[in-house]
C-alpha positions in Angstrom: 37.3 3.7 26.9 40.8 3.7 28.4 42.4 7.0 29.4 46.1 7.0 30.2 47.0 9.5 32.9 50.5 11.1 33.1 52.4 10.7 36.4 52.1 14.4 37.2 48.2 14.2 37.2 47.9 11.0 39.1 47.4 12.8 42.4 43.9 13.7 41.1 43.1 10.0 40.2 44.3 8.5 43.5 47.5 7.3 41.9 45.8 5.5 39.0 47.7 5.6 35.7 44.8 4.3 33.7 41.1 4.9 34.1 37.9 3.9 32.3 35.6 6.7 31.2 32.9 7.5 28.6 32.2 10.5 26.4 31.0 11.2 22.9 33.6 14.0 22.6 36.9 14.7 24.3 35.1 17.5 26.1 32.4 15.1 27.5 35.2 12.7 28.5 37.1 15.4 30.4 34.0 16.6 32.1 33.2 13.1 33.3 36.7 12.7 34.6 36.4 16.1 36.4 33.2 14.9 38.1 35.0 11.9 39.4 38.3 13.6 40.0 37.6 17.3 40.9 40.2 19.8 39.4 41.4 17.3 36.8 39.9 19.2 33.7 41.4 22.6 34.8 44.9 21.1 34.6 44.3 20.2 31.0 41.9 22.8 29.6 42.3 26.6 29.9 39.7 29.2 30.5 38.9 29.6 26.8 38.2 25.8 26.5 41.4 25.1 24.7 44.0 22.4 25.4 46.8 24.0 27.5 50.0 24.5 25.5 52.0 22.1 27.6 49.5 19.3 27.2 49.2 16.9 24.3 46.2 14.6 24.0 46.2 11.6 21.7 43.2 9.6 20.5 44.4 6.2 19.2 47.9 7.6 18.5 46.6 10.7 16.7 46.9 14.1 18.3 43.7 15.8 19.2 43.8 19.6 18.7 40.3 20.4 19.8 38.1 19.3 22.7 35.3 18.8 20.3 37.1 15.8 18.8 34.7 12.9 18.6 35.3 9.6 20.4 34.3 6.0 19.9 33.8 3.5 22.7 36.9 1.5 21.6 39.2 4.5 21.5 42.2 4.9 23.8 43.0 8.4 25.0 46.5 9.3 26.2 47.3 12.6 28.0 50.9 13.7 27.9 52.7 16.6 29.5 55.5 18.5 27.9 58.8 18.3 29.8 60.6 21.6 30.5 63.6 22.7 32.4 67.1 23.7 31.9 
């Protein structure tokens, strides 16, 4: 499935804005990405296995609120970072 990577995390993917990956759940997908791109998962998932508060993950335009969300082969996953500043 396609995974859209935000600009701020592209340093982990060698500059790639989109990667192909597999996983039955969002957790499996993120673990696969972390195997390929070490440190990637930690930027998205906290120590309690929750999605970090400044991260939004969408599966086919629907926000995923849990890493146990199931995935299908044809899904597209988009990772977004909240903007902050003053």
